[in-house]
Each structure stands twice: as C-alpha cells, then as structure tokens.
C-alpha positions as CSV (number, residue, x, y, z in Angstrom):
1,M,-28.8,-9.8,-33.4
2,S,-25.6,-8.4,-34.8
3,P,-21.9,-8.4,-32.9
4,R,-22.6,-5.5,-32.0
5,R,-25.5,-5.9,-30.5
6,A,-24.4,-9.2,-29.0
7,V,-21.8,-7.1,-27.6
8,L,-23.6,-4.6,-26.3
9,L,-26.1,-7.1,-24.0
10,V,-22.9,-9.0,-22.3
11,H,-21.7,-5.6,-20.8
12,R,-24.9,-4.2,-20.2
13,W,-25.8,-7.1,-18.3
14,A,-22.9,-9.2,-17.1
15,G,-21.1,-5.3,-15.7
16,L,-25.1,-5.0,-13.7
17,T,-24.6,-8.6,-12.2
18,L,-21.2,-8.9,-11.3
19,G,-20.3,-5.4,-11.4
20,L,-20.3,-5.1,-7.7
21,L,-17.9,-7.9,-7.0
22,V,-15.8,-7.1,-9.8
23,T,-15.9,-3.4,-8.0
24,V,-15.4,-5.0,-4.7
25,V,-12.4,-7.1,-5.2
26,C,-10.8,-4.0,-7.0
27,L,-11.1,-1.9,-3.9
28,S,-10.1,-3.9,-1.5
29,G,-6.5,-4.7,-3.9
30,S,-5.9,-1.1,-3.6
31,L,-6.4,-0.2,-0.4
32,V,-3.1,-2.9,0.5
33,V,-1.3,-1.8,-2.3
34,F,1.1,0.2,0.6
35,R,0.5,-2.7,2.8
36,E,4.3,-3.1,2.7
37,D,5.9,-0.5,2.4
38,L,3.5,1.0,6.2
39,D,5.1,-2.3,7.7
40,R,8.2,-1.3,6.9
41,L,8.3,2.2,6.9
42,V,7.1,2.0,10.9
43,A,9.8,-0.8,11.3
44,R,12.9,1.0,10.7
45,P,16.5,0.5,11.8
46,A,17.5,2.9,15.2
47,A,20.6,3.3,12.3
48,A,21.2,2.7,8.8
49,G,24.3,0.5,10.1
50,P,26.5,-2.1,7.7
51,R,24.7,-5.5,7.6
52,G,26.5,-7.9,10.7
53,T,24.9,-10.0,12.4
54,D,24.5,-14.5,11.0
55,L,21.0,-15.0,9.2
56,D,20.6,-18.5,11.3
57,T,21.4,-16.6,15.0
58,V,18.7,-14.5,14.3
59,A,16.6,-17.6,12.4
60,A,17.1,-20.1,15.7
61,A,16.4,-17.0,17.7
62,L,13.3,-16.5,16.3
63,R,11.9,-20.4,16.1
64,Q,13.3,-20.5,20.2
65,A,10.6,-17.4,20.5
66,H,7.9,-19.2,18.5
67,P,8.5,-22.8,19.0
68,T,4.8,-24.0,17.2
69,A,5.8,-21.4,13.5
70,R,8.1,-22.3,11.8
71,V,10.2,-19.8,9.8
72,A,8.9,-20.1,5.9
73,A,11.0,-16.8,4.0
74,L,13.5,-13.8,4.3
75,S,12.5,-11.0,2.8
76,V,15.9,-8.5,2.6
77,G,15.7,-5.3,3.4
78,T,17.6,-4.3,0.2
79,L,17.4,-0.1,0.8
80,P,19.2,1.8,3.0
81,G,18.0,1.6,6.3
82,A,15.2,-0.8,5.8
83,A,14.4,-4.3,7.7
84,D,14.8,-7.4,6.9
85,A,11.2,-9.0,7.5
86,W,10.9,-13.1,8.8
87,A,7.7,-15.0,7.8
88,L,6.1,-16.9,10.2
89,R,3.7,-20.1,9.5
90,R,1.5,-21.9,11.7
91,E,0.5,-25.3,10.8
92,D,-2.5,-24.0,10.2
93,R,-1.3,-22.0,8.0
94,S,-2.3,-18.4,9.9
95,G,1.0,-16.6,9.8
96,W,2.7,-12.8,10.5
97,T,5.7,-10.9,10.2
98,V,8.9,-10.3,12.0
99,F,11.3,-7.2,11.3
100,T,15.0,-7.5,12.6
101,A,17.0,-5.0,12.7
102,P,19.8,-5.8,9.7
103,D,23.3,-4.7,11.7
104,T,22.4,-6.1,15.5
105,G,19.5,-8.8,15.0
106,A,16.9,-6.7,17.4
107,V,13.6,-7.8,17.3
108,L,12.3,-4.1,15.8
109,G,8.5,-5.6,15.8
110,S,5.8,-7.7,14.5
111,T,3.3,-7.0,12.4
112,E,0.8,-9.5,14.7
113,Q,1.3,-6.6,17.4
114,R,-0.5,-4.1,15.1
115,W,-4.2,-3.9,14.6
116,W,-3.5,-1.9,11.2
117,S,-0.8,-5.1,10.1
118,G,-3.7,-7.5,10.9
119,T,-6.3,-5.5,9.0
120,L,-4.5,-4.8,6.3
121,A,-3.9,-8.8,6.2
122,W,-7.7,-9.4,6.5
123,I,-8.3,-8.0,3.6
124,A,-5.3,-9.0,1.2
125,R,-7.2,-12.7,1.8
126,F,-10.2,-11.0,0.5
127,H,-8.9,-10.0,-2.2
128,H,-6.8,-12.7,-2.9
129,D,-9.7,-15.6,-1.9
130,L,-13.2,-13.7,-0.8
131,W,-11.6,-16.1,2.6
132,L,-12.7,-18.9,1.1
133,P,-10.2,-21.0,-0.1
134,P,-9.9,-22.3,-3.4
135,A,-13.3,-21.9,-4.3
136,G,-13.1,-18.1,-3.9
137,G,-9.7,-17.9,-5.7
138,I,-11.5,-19.1,-8.9
139,I,-14.1,-16.2,-8.3
140,V,-11.7,-14.1,-8.1
141,G,-9.9,-15.1,-11.2
142,L,-12.9,-15.0,-12.8
143,C,-13.5,-10.8,-12.1
144,G,-9.5,-10.6,-13.1
145,L,-11.4,-11.8,-16.3
146,A,-14.4,-10.3,-16.7
147,L,-12.4,-6.8,-15.7
148,V,-10.8,-7.3,-18.4
149,F,-13.9,-8.6,-20.7
150,F,-15.1,-5.1,-19.7
151,C,-12.9,-2.4,-20.9
152,L,-12.0,-4.7,-24.1
153,S,-16.2,-4.3,-24.8
154,G,-16.5,-0.6,-24.1
155,V,-13.5,0.1,-26.2
156,Y,-15.3,-2.1,-28.7
157,L,-18.5,-0.4,-28.2
158,W,-17.2,3.4,-28.6
159,W,-15.2,3.0,-30.8
160,P,-17.9,3.9,-33.5
161,G,-18.5,6.7,-31.9
162,L,-15.0,8.3,-31.3
163,R,-14.5,10.2,-34.4
164,R,-17.9,12.0,-33.7
165,W,-17.6,12.3,-30.2
166,G,-16.0,15.0,-30.9
167,S,-17.7,17.4,-32.2
168,G,-20.4,17.8,-29.7
169,W,-19.3,17.2,-26.3
170,R,-19.4,20.7,-25.6
171,W,-22.9,20.4,-26.6
172,R,-23.7,17.1,-24.6
173,W,-22.1,17.6,-21.9
174,A,-24.2,21.4,-21.9
175,Q,-27.0,19.2,-21.9
176,G,-27.0,17.1,-18.7
177,G,-29.0,13.9,-18.9
178,R,-27.7,9.9,-20.2
179,A,-25.5,11.6,-23.0
180,R,-23.4,13.1,-19.7
181,Q,-23.3,10.0,-17.8
182,R,-22.7,7.8,-21.0
183,D,-19.5,10.5,-22.2
184,L,-18.4,9.8,-18.2
185,H,-18.6,6.3,-18.5
186,C,-16.9,6.3,-21.9
187,W,-13.8,7.9,-20.8
188,V,-13.5,7.3,-17.1
189,G,-12.8,3.9,-18.7
190,L,-10.4,4.4,-21.4
191,V,-8.1,6.7,-19.3
192,A,-7.8,4.2,-16.2
193,L,-7.8,1.1,-19.7
194,P,-4.6,0.0,-19.5
195,G,-3.9,-0.1,-15.6
196,L,-7.4,-1.8,-15.6
197,V,-6.0,-5.0,-18.5
198,L,-3.3,-5.3,-16.5
199,A,-4.6,-5.2,-13.2
200,G,-7.1,-7.7,-14.3
201,L,-4.7,-10.5,-16.3
202,T,-2.6,-9.7,-14.3
203,G,-4.6,-11.2,-11.4
204,A,-6.1,-13.9,-13.2
205,M,-2.8,-14.9,-14.4
206,F,-1.6,-15.8,-10.1
207,E,-5.1,-18.7,-10.6
208,F,-5.6,-20.0,-13.7
209,T,-2.2,-21.5,-14.6
210,W,-4.1,-22.4,-18.0
211,L,-3.6,-18.6,-18.5
212,R,-0.1,-18.5,-17.2
213,R,1.2,-21.3,-19.9
214,G,-0.7,-19.6,-22.4
215,V,0.8,-15.7,-21.8
216,H,3.9,-17.5,-21.6
217,A,3.8,-19.0,-24.7
218,G,2.3,-16.7,-26.9
219,L,5.3,-14.4,-26.4
220,G,8.4,-16.6,-27.1
221,G,8.6,-18.8,-23.4
222,S,10.3,-22.3,-23.8
223,S,10.4,-24.5,-21.2
224,A,13.7,-22.8,-20.0
225,D,12.4,-20.0,-19.1
226,A,9.4,-21.5,-18.1
227,P,8.8,-21.3,-14.5
228,A,9.1,-24.4,-12.4
229,A,5.3,-24.1,-11.4
230,L,4.0,-24.3,-15.0
231,R,7.2,-27.5,-15.8
232,P,6.1,-31.3,-15.0
233,A,7.7,-32.7,-12.5
234,A,10.2,-34.6,-13.8
235,Q,11.4,-31.0,-15.6
236,R,11.7,-28.7,-11.9
237,P,14.5,-28.0,-10.1
238,R,15.0,-31.3,-7.0
239,S,17.7,-31.8,-4.4
240,T,19.5,-35.0,-4.9
241,S,22.1,-35.1,-1.8
242,A,21.0,-38.0,0.5
243,T,23.2,-37.2,3.0
244,G,25.1,-34.1,4.7
245,A,23.6,-31.2,6.9
246,E,20.7,-29.3,6.1
247,L,22.0,-25.9,4.0
248,T,21.6,-23.0,6.2
249,W,20.8,-19.8,5.6
250,T,23.6,-17.6,5.7
251,Q,25.4,-20.4,3.1
252,A,22.2,-19.9,0.8
253,W,22.2,-16.1,0.6
254,T,26.6,-16.6,0.9
255,T,26.0,-19.7,-2.6
256,A,23.1,-17.3,-4.1
257,Q,25.4,-14.3,-4.2
258,T,28.0,-15.5,-5.7
259,A,25.5,-17.8,-9.1
260,V,24.9,-14.1,-9.6
261,P,27.3,-11.6,-8.9
262,D,25.9,-8.7,-10.2
263,G,22.6,-8.1,-8.1
264,D,21.6,-8.4,-4.4
265,V,20.2,-11.3,-2.2
266,A,17.0,-9.7,-1.8
267,R,14.8,-13.1,-0.7
268,L,15.5,-16.7,0.6
269,V,12.6,-19.5,0.7
270,P,14.0,-22.5,2.8
271,P,13.0,-26.0,1.3
272,R,9.1,-27.7,2.5
273,Q,9.4,-29.0,5.3
274,G,9.2,-32.9,5.0
275,D,10.1,-33.0,1.1
276,A,13.5,-34.0,0.3
277,A,13.4,-32.9,-3.0
278,A,12.7,-29.3,-2.8
279,T,15.7,-26.7,-3.0
280,W,16.6,-23.3,-1.2
281,R,15.1,-20.9,-3.6
282,V,16.3,-17.4,-3.6
283,V,15.7,-14.1,-5.1
284,V,18.6,-12.0,-5.9
285,A,18.0,-8.5,-8.0
286,V,19.3,-7.7,-11.0
287,P,19.0,-4.7,-13.2
288,G,16.4,-4.2,-15.1
289,T,13.9,-6.1,-13.1
290,L,10.4,-4.2,-11.6
291,T,11.1,-5.1,-8.6
292,P,13.6,-7.3,-5.9
293,R,10.5,-9.7,-6.1
294,G,11.9,-10.5,-9.9
295,G,15.1,-10.9,-9.9
296,A,16.9,-13.9,-10.9
297,T,16.1,-16.7,-8.8
298,V,18.7,-19.5,-7.9
299,Q,17.5,-23.0,-6.2
300,L,20.2,-24.6,-4.1
301,D,20.6,-28.3,-3.6
302,R,18.9,-28.5,0.3
303,R,21.8,-29.9,1.5
304,S,25.2,-30.0,-0.6
305,G,24.4,-26.4,-1.9
306,A,24.8,-27.1,-5.0
307,V,23.4,-25.1,-8.0
308,V,20.7,-26.6,-9.4
309,E,19.4,-23.8,-11.2
310,V,19.3,-20.5,-12.4
311,Q,16.8,-17.8,-14.4
312,D,18.2,-15.2,-15.1
313,P,15.1,-12.5,-16.0
314,R,17.8,-10.6,-18.3
315,R,18.1,-14.0,-20.9
316,M,14.9,-14.8,-21.0
317,S,12.3,-14.6,-23.5
318,L,9.8,-12.1,-23.2
319,G,6.8,-14.1,-21.4
320,G,9.5,-15.7,-19.4
321,W,10.7,-11.8,-18.5
322,L,7.0,-10.5,-17.6
323,L,5.9,-14.5,-15.6
324,T,8.3,-13.1,-13.5
325,Q,7.9,-9.7,-12.9
326,H,4.0,-10.1,-12.8
327,F,3.3,-9.1,-8.9
328,G,5.3,-6.1,-9.8
329,V,3.1,-4.9,-12.4
330,H,-0.2,-6.3,-10.5
331,V,0.4,-4.5,-7.3
332,G,2.3,-1.7,-9.7
333,A,4.7,-1.5,-7.8
334,W,7.3,-1.2,-11.1
335,G,7.2,2.2,-10.9
336,G,7.4,3.2,-7.2
337,A,5.3,5.8,-5.0
338,V,4.1,6.9,-8.4
339,T,2.8,4.2,-10.0
340,K,1.0,2.5,-6.2
341,V,-0.9,5.6,-5.8
342,L,-2.4,5.4,-9.1
343,W,-3.3,2.1,-8.7
344,I,-5.6,3.0,-5.9
345,L,-6.7,5.0,-7.9
346,G,-7.4,3.2,-10.5
347,G,-8.9,0.6,-7.5
348,L,-12.0,3.2,-7.6
349,V,-12.0,3.6,-11.1
350,P,-15.0,0.3,-11.0
351,V,-17.1,2.3,-8.8
352,V,-17.6,5.6,-11.1
353,L,-18.4,2.9,-13.8
354,L,-20.6,0.6,-12.4
355,A,-22.9,4.1,-10.7
356,T,-22.6,5.7,-14.0
357,G,-23.5,2.3,-15.9
358,L,-26.6,1.5,-13.4
359,V,-28.0,4.9,-13.9
360,L,-27.3,4.2,-17.7
361,W,-29.5,1.6,-17.6
362,R,-31.8,3.7,-15.4
363,Q,-32.2,5.8,-17.6
364,R,-33.5,3.5,-20.6
365,H,-35.4,1.6,-18.8
366,R,-37.2,4.5,-17.4
367,G,-38.1,5.5,-21.2
368,A,-38.4,2.5,-22.3
369,A,-41.3,2.3,-19.6
370,I,-42.4,6.1,-20.6
371,A,-42.4,4.6,-24.4
C-alpha cells in the first residue's frame, strides 16, 4: 500500500468516526468566543471615572456577601469604562463572576444572575472537558490533534492535483455531483486551514503538558522562560517568608506595577489557601502582547511582598512568548472583534467538511455497490 493510499484511508475513516465529535467541540468553542465580552458589555459602569476604590475594601465586601466562597482572581477592566471582574469559587469548584465599578467599587452585576451567562458557562465547560473531567479533557485534547491531522493530511492528499485543478474547475463545477462536492470540501478546508490548525494545536496544548514542552523547546525555549507549570517543582517560584501578615490586594497591585513600570496591571491571582509556599501571581499587560492576559507575569512572596520572579514576554524566546500568548491565539482574541468573528466562522467550517465528506463517502460507496 502506498503512503498516499494509507493517509487517504486514515483521513477518511478517522473523519467518519471522529468527525462528529470534533465538529461538536469546534461548534461549542465558537459559541463562547464572545463570552467575556458579552458579560462586560452588560456590566458597564455608569461613568468612566478614575480608579478610586481600595481593592481590599471591595474584596472584603465580596467575602462578607458570599461567606461560602473565596475570591479566586481579579481581572482588571483595562479599557476606559470597563468593569472589574472578580472570580468567586466555592468548595465544589463551581463559581461565578461579580462585576464592580473601578471608581466606586459598587457591584454592577453577576453572571450568576443571568441565564445566558450560565448557559455560556455551561457550553464553555463542555468545550473544555465534555462535562466529564478529567477524561473528557483528554478527549477534547485528542480532538484538537485530530483536527490538525485532518487539515494537514487533507493538504497532502490534495496537493498533487492542485496544479491541474485550475484549468478544469469551471467544467467540474458545472458538472456538479461528486466533483463539485470534492472541490467544495477541499477549498473550504484550505481557506480555513491556518485558523483550524492554530485552534486545534493550541487547544491540545491546554491538555497535554508534553505538547507544551515540545512546542516550547522546538521554538528555542529555555528553562528561564518556561511557564512555572513546565518546570520541576524545585525550580518553581515559591514564597519563603515564614512570618508576617499576608500581602493585600492593593499591595500586590502596587508591587507588581513597580516591577513592570511600563505596563498596566491586568489580572491578580492570590496564593492558594493552605499552601505556605504559594505566591501571588500578577499579570501586567505590556506592549507587544496579543491580549492583556498574555502580559508579563510577576510572582510575589505571599507575606513579604518580595518579587520572586518576573517573566516578560518581550525578553523571551519565541517558544516562551508563544506559551504566554497561546490562550489569546486559541480564542482568536489577538486581532480584536475581527479575528473573533473569523474564529466563529471557523467553528462552522468542520460542519461543512463533515457534511461534504459524508456525501463523498456515500457517493463512493453507492458507486462501488452499483459496480
């Protein structure tokens, strides 16, 4: 059996068996592309005033209002008129987001109070792990790799006929039938190829540590610019102060801003409860990154406030830079609303590929039966 024939068989039967699951995962992802934007659009401050409320006061008010939950993170409203988003988590790992005004600290709304926010969170959870953690996450990661395989194997299979295609496409399209279905299948896949490969690869990177390590090392990454999760435990940032009061939200903000003076604090994550070595993690948006979430990461000692580590993507290898930006690449946030709309359209492409692939298989099967 020739290599081309082997690739064709795998491409065909993998598409017939896994295509529906891959399509559903892609569709669910396209439905939640604008999830955070919609939440922030509804919860907008009445006026775009300067930041004036102490973060510790707001955090304390949230803890008092929700005693069974913990404040897990703060995503800062970096754009004028944008609300701050406080992530709250319960012991059962369920959670929601509360939006507050940066100038007054007033609560503007909560995702727990909106049915559509809950629906989008439900869909996002399905996209992440099919509601079956942790096995569901592995399946979704494999779907991402399958999507990459479908794209690359499709190009390999179509490449020999690419030069011949141009001279006869009008005739074949006029003839209809299988030739038209094949051309539609090939061209839709080719046009969407870059986006599908990026989405599939970055989606799989969320689940598979070996893939992140491989991408990081393959693009010149070193241990100095590797994310903490990819390093041995002994090399990860740790809090070492044994005594003293816990660092506050305001202190963490101020210290991180001082560490990266040309950036803007975009996200604060307090240390994990019950882990004396855990650090504050503060993301500072800096020029040259795709999204605020992909900015410089500042790790702070949870008690002394000392800067344990600063990882600035502007001073990283290509591999390190990509791993800090891959969330923005996966959700299409790197180009604003335009690329997000393109990502939504890209989520519909597997539907077309699956439908045309089934038609081609059915026509071939029917032709073989007649013969």
